[in-house]
N, C-alpha and C positions, 0 to 999 in steps of 0.2 A: 679831200685828199686822203688816201688810205695811209699806208705806212710811209714814214719819212725815209727818203733816200739819203742816208747820211753821207754818201759820196758827194752830194751836192755841197755840203758844208766844206769838204776838202777842196772841191773845185773853186768855191768862193774864196778860200784862203789863197789859192794860187792866182786866180783870174779876177778877183773882186775889184781890183783897181780899174778894170776896163768897163765896169758897169756904171750906169748913172747913179746919182746919189740916192734917189728913192728906191731903185732896184736893189742896190747894195744894202740899204737900211732894212728893207722888207725881208730879204734873204737872211741877213744876219739875225734879225729878230726871231725868225722862224727856226733857223738851224743852230745858231750859236747861243741865243738866249732862251731857246725852247718855249717861246710864247705861242699861244694858240692863235688861230686865224681871227677869232673874235677879239682877243686881246690886242692884236696888231691893228685890227680894224678900228677899235676904239681909240688907240693911241694916234693913228694916222688920220682919223676923221673920214674914212672911206668905208665902203661896204665890205663885208666879209668876202663876197664874190669878187670884188675888185682886188682884194689881197690875194685870194686864191689864183685868179687869172695872172696877176703880176708874177707871183712865185713860179707858176708853171712856165710862163714865157721866159723868165729870167733863168730858170733851171735849164730850159732847152738851149738858151744862149750859152750858158756855161758848158754844157755838154758839147756844143759846137766848137767852142774854143779848144776843149780837150781833144776833140776829134782831129782838129787841124794841127795842134801843137804837141799834144801828148805829154806835157810837162808834169802833170799831176801824177799820172801812173809811174813815170820815171822817178819822180821824187819819192813816192811811197815805196818803190822797189829799193831805192838807195837807202831809205830810212830803215827798211827791214834788214838789209844787209849790214848797215851800221850797227844795229842792235845785236847782231850776231857776231860782230868782230870780237875775237878773243885775243888776237895778237896784240901785244902791248908795246910793239916797236914804236919808235917816234913817228914814223910815217902813218901807221895805223891809228895812233892816237890823234894826230892832226887831221886825218881824213874823217874820223868819227866826229871831231869837233866841228869841222866844216859842214858836214851833213846835218848834224843836230842843230846847227844854228841857221839853216836855210829857212 
């Protein structure tokens, strides 16, 4: 695997509950805990190639979820807008709180 596609980590945050336990564990270890394929392989008791194949398949599945639903890109856009909110009105403050706690 060349460069890590960090967007997969964000996709996992949004759609991870739709994954099987092992899929979620491997993706989280690789993207959230920043473990190498070899480290994950050792922890899981499977080959490095099996880890790589699973991460690739799971990443494709996460991208498919995003293609169908689009929630992650919408969330990231809302988060970016929330960070730019300078209005201190009660509505703006509540909106920022809601978005920041998603």
